[in-house]
N, C-alpha and C positions, 0 to 999 in steps of 0.2 A: 746136129741141131743144137742151138743154144740151150743150155740147161734151164735158163729162165723161161724160155718158151715151153719147154717140156713141163715145167712146174705149173705154168699157167693153164696148159691143156689138162694137166693132172688135176688141178683145182676144179675145172669145169666137169671133168669126169666124176670126181668125188661128189660134188654138189648134185649133179644130175642123178647119179646112182643113189645118193641118199634120199632125194625127193621121190624117186621111183620106189625105193624100199619102204619109205614111210607111207606113200599112197597105197602100195600093195598091202601092207599090214593093215591099213585103215579099211580095206575091203573085208577083212576078217574080224576085226575088233573095233570098238568105238574109237573115233579119231582122237578124242581127248585123252584116252588112255595110251594110245600110240605116241602122241606128242609128249605126254608126261614121261613115258619110258625112254624115249629118245633123248629128252633133256637130261634125265638122270645119267644115262650112259655118257653123254657129252660132258657133263659136269665132272664125272669121275675121271675121265681122261684129261680134262683140263687141269684138275687138281694135281694129278700125277705129273703133268708137264710143269706145273708151277713149282712143285717140290724139286724137280730136276733143274729148272732154270734159276731158282732162287732170286727173283727180281728185286728183293728188298721190301721195306715196309710200304704199305699202300698209302696213297693220299686220299683225303676225303672226297676231292673232286672226282677222282677216278671211280671210287665206290658209288658215289651218288648218281653220276650220269650213267654208270654201268648198270646199276639197279633199275634206273628209269628206262633205259633202252631195253632191258630184259622183259619188262612188262609188255611192251609193244611187240617185241620179237616173239615172245611166247604165244601171245594171242594170234600173231600172224602165222605161226607154225600150225596152230590148231585149225585156223581157217584153210591153210594150204592143204593139210592132210585131209580135211573134210572134202574139199573140192576135188582132190586127186582120187578120192575113193569113189567118185561119181562117174569116172570115165573121163575121156578127153584130157588125159594127163598132159600132153604136150601143150595144149592151149592154156590150161590152168597155170602151169609153171611158167610159161612164157609171159602171161599177163602179170604174174607176181614179180617176175624178174624185171620186166620193163618198168613197171610202176615203182619198184623199190630203188631203181637207179634214177628215175625221173624226179621223184619227190625230193631227195637230198639236194640235187642241183637247183631245183626250183626254190627250195627253202633258202639255199645259199644266195641265190640271185635276188629274191624278194625281201629277205629279212637280214641277211648278213652282208649285203653289198657286193657279193661276188659277181664278176662279169662272165657271161656265157658266150662261148664262141658261136659263130653261125652253125657249125656242125652240131653243137650241142642242142641249139634250138631246133634244128632239123630232127635230131634224135627224139626230143620231147614230142614234136609233132607226130613222128612215126609211132611213138608209144601210144599217143592219144588215138591215132587212126586204128591202131591194133585193138584198142579197147572197143572202138565203135564197130569194127568188123566182128569182134567176138560177140558183141550183143546181137549182131545180125545173124551170126551162126546159130543162135538159139532157134531160129526159124528153120534150120536145116538139121535139127536133131540133137544139138548140144543143150544140155540142161541149163536153165537159167540160174539155178542155185549154184552150179559149178562155176559159172562165170562170176557170180556175185562173190563166192568164196575166194576166187583168184584176185578179185579187186580188193577185198578186205585184207588178204595176205600182202598185197602190194603196199597198202597203207601201213600195215604193221611193220613190215620189213623196211620200208622207207624211213619211218620214224626211228626204227632201231638203228639204222645207219646214222641218222642225224645226231641222236644222243650219244651213240658210241663214239662218234668223231669228237664230240665235245669233251669226252672224258679221256680219250686216248692220249692227249698231250700230257696228262698227268700220270700216265703209266698204262700202256696198251694191254699188258698181261693182266693186271688187276682189273682193268675195265672189262675185259672179256670174261674173267671169272665172276665178277659181280653181276654181269649181265646174265650169264648162264645160271647162276645161283638164284637170281630173282625170277627168271623165267621158270626154272624148275619148281620153285616154291609156289608160284602163281598157278601154273598148269597142274601141278600135283594137287593143290588144294581144290581146284575145280573138278579134277578127276575123282577125288574122294567124295564130292557132293552128288555124284551120280546115284540116282535111286536104283538100288539093286535088291530086288525081291528074292526070297529064298528059291523060288523056282528058276529065276533067271541066273543066279550066281553060278551053279555048276556049268551051265551052257557057256557062260561068259569065260569061266576059267579054261574051258576047252578051247574056245576061240583064241584066248590070249596065248595059250601054249603053242598053237599053230602060228601065231603072228610074232612070237618072241624073237626068233632069229632075225626077222626083218626089222624089228624095232631096234635091236642091238646094232645091226648094220647101218640103219639110218642115223643113229647117234654117232657112230664111229666115222661114217663118211662125212658128216657135217663138220666134225672137228678136223678131219684130214683135209677137207677142202679149205678150211680157214688157214691151216698151217701151210698148205701148198701155196695159197695166195700170198701170204706174208713173205714167204721165201721168194716167190716170183717177183713181187713188188720190190724186193731188195736187189734183184738182179736186172730188172728191166724198168723202163719208165712206167710209173704207176698206171698211166692210161692204157698202155699196151697190156699190162698184167690184168687190169680190170676187164678189158675187152675180151681177152682170152678166157678168163674165168666166167664172164657173162654169157658164154656160149652154152652153159649147162642145160638150158631148156632143150637143146637139140639132143643131148644125151638122154634126158628123161623121155622125150618123144620117141627116140629110136628104141629104147628099151620097152616102152609101152607097145610100140608097134610089133616088135619081134616077139616079145614074151606073151603079151595079152591080145595081140591082133587088134589093138586100139587104133581105129581109123578116124580121121577128121574129115568133115565136109569141106568143100572148096573155100568157103569163107573162113573156116577155122584154120586151114593151112595158110591162107593169106595173112591172117592175124598173127600167126606164129612167125612168119617171115618178117612182117613189119616190126614185131616186138623185138626179135633178135637184132634186126637192123638198127632199131632205136638204141638198144643196149650198147652196141658197138660204137655208134656215132657219139653217144654221150660219154662213153668211157675214153675214147681216143681224143675227143675234144677237137 
């Protein structure tokens, strides 16, 4: 098998496993603390890679757009982990994935003058239909707040891609580091504002101890997914690499089903299928 295809599949596996780990940890500890911890782990790994790669001095554009993208990416991650902690992991991550792919192409078409292919328009329509079905799934036992968090994550991740793309031309490595640093600072600050009473603190520390391995895994898998996607995009047409990487909701859903026995109602399963279809259509173009 082509190494690029293996890297694309590996990227999907890493992203899917990272989402599952973060969602699982969020069932044991507050999602804001899980997101903050995952960001710290990811930032540490990125800084290590930066030292090894030595990309040169950063440009202001890369740092500015990277920092802006990190604000939305960090908030998106908090929403995602909050939604994943409520069950229906496959549906929440599929919604966030479909929306995060749809928003950049729509911004490009409406504001930047990019032309969309018929396949991409069809993918956007599939993503919108997935959102509608997900709303209907709330009548079959899926929590409304979980669907809302998936939608918020989609917006956050979509804008993360938009601003990250604007800074990448000035230096992809520095843009990624600035994005992660900004997200870490924002989510970490929000986590510090949590009201922790004396009676709650010991219980919280115990819960964090149990969630810590999964927090570390979530941060590490996120960075691994980014790296595998970059390598896959260098070996394959970027649309093919994005389509392979975009299959990550299937990994999260499979892990949730096998490990947590997390089942979806018929409308939820249909929403996941449409969301993944939309991701692939948009990515392939």
